[in-house]
C-alpha positions as CSV (number, residue, x, y, z in Angstrom):
1,M,0.0,0.1,0.1
2,I,1.3,3.5,-0.9
3,N,1.1,6.4,1.6
4,L,-0.6,9.2,-0.1
5,F,1.5,11.7,1.9
6,F,4.6,10.2,0.4
7,L,3.1,10.8,-3.0
8,K,2.3,14.4,-2.1
9,T,5.9,15.1,-1.0
10,F,7.2,13.4,-4.2
11,V,5.0,15.6,-6.4
12,D,5.9,18.8,-4.5
13,T,9.6,17.9,-4.9
14,A,9.2,17.3,-8.5
15,K,7.3,20.6,-9.0
16,T,9.7,22.7,-6.8
17,G,12.9,20.8,-7.8
18,S,13.8,21.0,-4.1
19,F,13.6,18.6,-1.2
20,H,13.8,21.7,1.1
21,S,11.0,23.5,-0.6
22,A,8.8,20.3,-0.4
23,A,9.5,20.0,3.3
24,Q,8.5,23.5,4.0
25,K,5.3,23.1,1.9
26,N,4.2,20.1,3.9
27,Y,5.5,21.3,7.3
28,V,8.0,18.4,7.8
29,T,11.8,18.1,7.8
30,Q,13.9,17.8,4.7
31,P,15.2,14.3,5.8
32,A,11.6,13.2,6.1
33,V,10.9,14.2,2.5
34,T,14.1,12.5,1.4
35,Q,12.9,9.3,3.2
36,H,9.5,9.4,1.6
37,V,11.0,9.5,-1.7
38,K,13.4,6.7,-1.0
39,I,10.6,4.6,0.2
40,L,8.7,5.1,-3.1
41,E,11.9,4.4,-5.2
42,D,12.5,1.2,-3.2
43,K,8.9,0.0,-3.7
44,F,9.1,0.7,-7.6
45,G,12.7,-0.4,-8.0
46,C,13.9,2.7,-9.7
47,K,15.4,6.3,-8.9
48,F,12.9,9.1,-9.3
49,F,15.4,12.0,-8.9
50,E,19.0,12.8,-9.8
51,R,21.3,15.9,-9.2
52,Q,22.3,17.9,-12.2
53,N,24.4,21.0,-11.6
54,K,23.4,21.1,-7.9
55,K,19.6,20.9,-8.9
56,I,17.2,18.1,-8.4
57,V,15.7,16.8,-11.5
58,L,13.4,14.0,-12.4
59,T,14.9,10.9,-13.9
60,P,13.0,9.1,-16.8
61,C,11.3,6.9,-14.2
62,G,10.3,10.0,-12.3
63,K,8.9,11.7,-15.2
64,T,6.8,8.6,-16.1
65,F,5.6,8.3,-12.5
66,L,4.6,12.0,-11.9
67,P,1.4,12.2,-13.7
68,Y,0.2,9.0,-12.2
69,A,1.0,10.4,-8.8
70,E,-0.7,13.6,-9.6
71,N,-3.8,11.8,-10.8
72,I,-4.0,9.6,-7.7
73,L,-3.9,12.7,-5.5
74,K,-6.4,14.6,-7.6
75,Q,-8.7,11.6,-7.4
76,Y,-8.3,11.4,-3.7
77,E,-9.1,15.1,-3.2
78,E,-12.1,14.9,-5.5
79,S,-13.5,11.8,-3.6
80,K,-13.1,13.7,-0.3
81,M,-15.1,16.7,-1.8
82,R,-17.8,14.6,-3.2
83,L,-18.3,12.5,0.1
84,K,-18.4,15.7,2.0
85,E,-21.2,17.1,-0.3
86,M,-23.2,14.0,0.2
87,K,-23.0,14.3,3.9
88,Q,-24.0,18.0,3.6
89,Q,-27.0,17.1,1.4
90,F,-25.6,19.1,-1.5
91,T,-24.7,22.4,0.3
92,G,-21.8,24.7,-0.1
93,M,-20.9,27.9,-1.9
94,I,-20.2,28.6,-5.6
95,R,-18.0,31.8,-6.3
96,L,-18.6,33.5,-9.6
97,A,-16.9,36.6,-11.2
98,T,-18.1,38.3,-14.2
99,I,-18.2,41.4,-16.3
100,Y,-21.5,43.4,-16.0
101,S,-23.2,42.5,-19.2
102,I,-22.8,38.8,-18.8
103,G,-23.8,38.9,-15.1
104,L,-26.8,41.1,-15.6
105,Y,-28.3,39.3,-18.7
106,E,-26.7,35.9,-19.1
107,L,-26.0,34.6,-15.6
108,Q,-29.1,35.9,-13.7
109,P,-31.6,33.4,-15.2
110,V,-29.1,30.6,-14.9
111,V,-28.4,31.3,-11.2
112,K,-32.3,31.6,-10.7
113,H,-32.8,28.2,-12.3
114,Y,-30.0,26.7,-10.3
115,L,-31.1,27.9,-7.0
116,K,-34.7,26.6,-7.7
117,K,-33.1,23.2,-8.0
118,F,-30.4,23.5,-5.3
119,P,-31.7,25.9,-2.8
120,K,-29.1,25.1,-0.1
121,I,-26.2,26.4,-2.3
122,D,-24.9,29.9,-1.6
123,I,-23.9,31.6,-4.8
124,R,-21.6,34.6,-4.4
125,L,-21.7,36.7,-7.6
126,E,-19.1,39.4,-8.1
127,Y,-18.6,42.1,-10.9
128,H,-15.1,42.9,-11.8
129,P,-13.1,44.1,-14.9
130,F,-12.0,41.3,-17.2
131,E,-8.3,41.5,-16.2
132,K,-9.2,41.0,-12.6
133,I,-11.6,38.0,-13.4
134,Y,-8.6,36.2,-15.3
135,E,-6.5,36.8,-12.3
136,M,-9.1,35.5,-9.7
137,T,-9.8,32.4,-11.9
138,A,-6.1,31.6,-12.1
139,N,-5.6,32.1,-8.3
140,R,-8.8,30.0,-7.5
141,G,-10.3,33.0,-5.8
142,V,-13.6,32.0,-7.8
143,D,-14.9,28.7,-9.0
144,F,-15.9,30.3,-12.4
145,G,-15.1,33.5,-14.3
146,F,-17.2,35.0,-17.2
147,V,-15.8,37.2,-19.9
148,A,-16.5,38.2,-23.4
149,Y,-14.0,37.2,-26.2
150,P,-12.2,34.6,-23.9
151,K,-8.5,34.2,-24.4
152,K,-5.9,31.5,-23.7
153,K,-4.2,32.2,-20.4
154,Y,-1.7,30.3,-18.4
155,G,-3.3,28.0,-15.9
156,I,-7.0,28.7,-17.1
157,I,-9.3,26.7,-19.2
158,H,-11.9,28.7,-21.2
159,E,-14.9,27.5,-23.1
160,V,-17.5,29.5,-25.2
161,F,-20.9,28.9,-23.9
162,D,-22.8,31.4,-25.9
163,E,-22.6,34.0,-28.8
164,E,-24.4,37.4,-28.5
165,K,-25.4,39.4,-31.7
166,L,-24.2,42.9,-31.6
167,V,-26.7,45.5,-32.6
168,L,-26.7,49.3,-33.5
169,A,-28.8,51.1,-30.7
170,Q,-29.8,54.7,-30.4
171,S,-32.2,56.8,-28.4
172,S,-35.8,56.7,-29.5
173,H,-36.3,60.3,-28.2
174,H,-32.9,61.9,-29.2
175,P,-31.8,59.9,-32.4
176,V,-28.5,60.6,-33.8
177,I,-29.4,58.7,-37.1
178,R,-32.4,59.8,-38.9
179,H,-33.1,56.6,-41.0
180,K,-34.2,53.2,-39.5
181,K,-32.3,51.3,-42.2
182,I,-28.7,52.3,-43.1
183,R,-25.5,51.0,-44.6
184,L,-22.3,50.7,-42.7
185,A,-20.9,53.6,-44.5
186,D,-23.7,55.9,-43.0
187,L,-21.9,55.4,-39.6
188,N,-18.9,57.4,-40.7
189,K,-18.7,60.6,-38.6
190,A,-21.8,59.7,-36.6
191,N,-21.8,60.6,-32.9
192,F,-20.7,57.2,-31.3
193,V,-20.2,56.0,-27.7
194,A,-18.4,52.9,-26.9
195,F,-17.1,50.6,-24.1
196,A,-13.8,51.7,-22.6
197,A,-10.6,51.3,-24.7
198,H,-8.7,48.0,-24.5
199,T,-11.7,46.1,-23.2
200,P,-12.3,42.9,-25.4
201,T,-15.7,44.1,-26.8
202,R,-14.2,47.5,-27.6
203,D,-11.2,46.0,-29.3
204,A,-13.5,43.7,-31.5
205,V,-15.8,46.6,-32.4
206,D,-12.8,48.7,-33.2
207,E,-11.3,46.1,-35.5
208,F,-14.6,45.4,-37.2
209,L,-15.1,49.1,-38.0
210,M,-11.5,49.5,-39.0
211,E,-11.8,46.5,-41.4
212,K,-14.8,48.0,-43.1
213,G,-13.2,51.5,-43.3
214,I,-15.7,53.1,-41.0
215,R,-14.7,56.1,-38.7
216,P,-17.6,57.3,-36.5
217,N,-17.2,60.3,-34.2
218,L,-16.2,58.8,-30.7
219,V,-17.8,61.1,-28.3
220,S,-17.3,59.1,-25.1
221,E,-16.3,55.8,-23.5
222,Y,-17.8,53.7,-20.6
223,D,-16.7,50.9,-18.6
224,N,-19.9,49.0,-18.2
225,I,-23.1,48.3,-20.2
226,E,-25.4,50.2,-17.9
227,T,-23.8,53.4,-18.2
228,L,-23.3,52.9,-21.9
229,K,-27.0,52.4,-22.4
230,S,-27.8,55.6,-20.3
231,A,-25.5,57.6,-22.5
232,I,-27.3,56.2,-25.6
233,Q,-30.7,56.9,-24.0
234,L,-29.5,60.6,-23.4
235,G,-28.8,60.9,-27.2
236,I,-25.0,61.3,-26.6
237,G,-24.4,58.9,-29.5
238,C,-25.3,55.5,-30.9
239,S,-23.3,52.3,-30.2
240,L,-22.9,48.7,-31.0
241,V,-24.1,46.7,-28.0
242,P,-25.3,43.1,-27.3
243,R,-29.0,42.6,-28.5
244,I,-29.7,40.8,-25.0
245,A,-28.9,43.8,-23.0
246,L,-31.6,45.9,-24.7
247,A,-34.8,43.9,-23.7
248,H,-36.0,46.5,-21.1
249,E,-35.2,49.6,-23.2
250,L,-36.9,48.3,-26.3
251,K,-40.0,47.4,-24.2
252,D,-40.2,50.9,-22.9
253,R,-39.2,52.4,-26.2
254,S,-36.3,54.4,-24.8
255,L,-34.0,52.8,-27.3
256,E,-34.4,51.5,-30.8
257,I,-32.4,49.3,-33.0
258,I,-31.1,50.5,-36.4
259,D,-31.1,48.1,-39.2
260,V,-27.6,48.2,-40.6
261,R,-26.9,46.4,-43.9
262,G,-23.6,44.5,-43.7
263,L,-23.5,44.4,-39.9
264,H,-22.7,40.9,-38.9
265,L,-20.9,40.9,-35.5
266,R,-21.3,38.4,-32.8
267,R,-19.6,38.4,-29.4
268,P,-18.3,35.0,-27.9
269,L,-19.0,34.6,-24.2
270,G,-16.6,32.4,-22.2
271,I,-16.7,30.5,-19.0
272,L,-13.3,30.2,-17.2
273,Y,-12.0,27.9,-14.5
274,A,-8.6,27.0,-13.2
275,K,-6.9,24.1,-15.1
276,E,-6.4,22.1,-11.9
277,K,-9.9,22.8,-10.6
278,I,-11.6,19.9,-8.8
279,F,-15.2,19.9,-9.5
280,T,-17.5,19.2,-6.6
281,E,-21.1,18.0,-7.3
282,S,-22.4,21.4,-6.9
283,T,-19.9,23.1,-9.3
284,Q,-20.4,20.4,-11.8
285,A,-24.1,20.9,-11.8
286,F,-23.7,24.6,-12.3
287,Y,-21.2,24.0,-15.1
288,N,-23.4,21.5,-16.7
289,L,-26.4,24.1,-16.5
290,M,-24.3,26.9,-17.9
291,M,-23.1,24.8,-20.8
292,G,-26.7,23.6,-21.5
293,R,-25.9,20.0,-20.7
294,I,-28.9,19.3,-18.2
């Protein structure tokens, strides 16, 4: 039988390249870590580490054994979490971080549906800029992050769960465009409001307009969808915004959508989670619901 703690000290030594660091991480002495590794080596009949230029590196045997050891530890931790949830009758907390537009219009119905099914789960929803969401996800400060135009980042898995259509919206009472149907070229020099510079949606809109040779008159920038919509309502300018975010304003007729020939722009929405994340039953159920799998 293999001692799981020995496996952990082996994995930590492999990752840190140091018996001393592995000892500190596990609150044991360095000789203890050395002994743990030796016991494993004796059991399998091969050396796992060797010294090269005063550094501890994995041997071919060690490199082969490492992913198996990591998988055993991961499965053990997952089994503990799942058994704990069974004892707690599916209770716990799910932490979410999202940009405003996804949180307000995509996540709210999902969270509501989830809580009807699992009322004992405590869902903590926080709104942050996209850079912070990547950081919190990588550091496991949240279970899931939600951003537009998800990008590959170290230590993070991202999946697209939906795509939103972007439409041209303007104030119904203070229109900046006089016609209900226009060409893209008609946006040239039109008063335009946008998301803040260097946000993913803004970058995508700028790239689209630049490719089409369109240069609207940028009047102002806003860091979230609600303030952007308020600016549009006041007639400060028109803007390209997610269609889903306009339901209320279209209903009360404070905003209207302009039909733009040649406007085909969709915004991918991504769910983020740490690459080494262990899914509990509650987080797995939320993920499945978000991805439309249940």
